[in-house]
N, C-alpha and C positions, 0 to 999 in steps of 0.2 A: 229755353231754359236753362238756368247755369247750374254747373254741377259746383260742389262745398268750395273747390280749389278758386273757382270766378268769384264765388259769392264772398270768398274771405280778400282775394284782391281788390273787388268791388269796393268791401268796407274800409279796406286801407286808404284806397284812394281817395276817398269822400270822408275819409277822418276830419278835417280839416271842416268840413261843411257842419258839423253836427251843430255846434254853439250857436252858430248862425241859423240854424232848421230851429231850434230849442225858443230862443229868441223870437222868429218869427211868429211861430205857434202862439207865442205869450201875449205879443203885440196884437195877433190878432182876436185873443180872445179879450185882453185887457180894453179893445178900444170898439168894442162890438157896441153901437148903437149910438158910438161918440161919431166915426166917421163910415163915410158911404164904401160899400161893400168891394169896390174895383181897389180903392185905397187901402184898404182896410187889409186887402189877401193879398196886395201887391210881391210883398217879400215872400211870402209862401211861393206864388208864381215862380219867382225868382229861382228859389230852391230847385222847385220842380222841373225849371228849363235847364238846369247843370245838373242835375240828376241824370235827367233823360241823356244828355251828352255822355254823360259818363257812361249810359248802360248801353248805347249806340254803339261807343268805341269798342267795348268790351266784347260786345257781339261781332262786330267786326274782324274783330280779331288783331286790329293793328294797334300796338304798344307806343307805338313814337307820335299818332295822330293826336 
């Protein structure tokens, strides 16, 4: 569980990803019924992977990893 200081650091570290996250969600909704699910959700899975990496680094306490 993150405290409020860690949450702020996480939000600052991942702020650059926010526009891509919005685009990925919109892409998934707009292509519903047009593209197969694995292709449609691929951008969201990338976002999830990047955020999980940041979360892992924050939990380990490593600032330079």
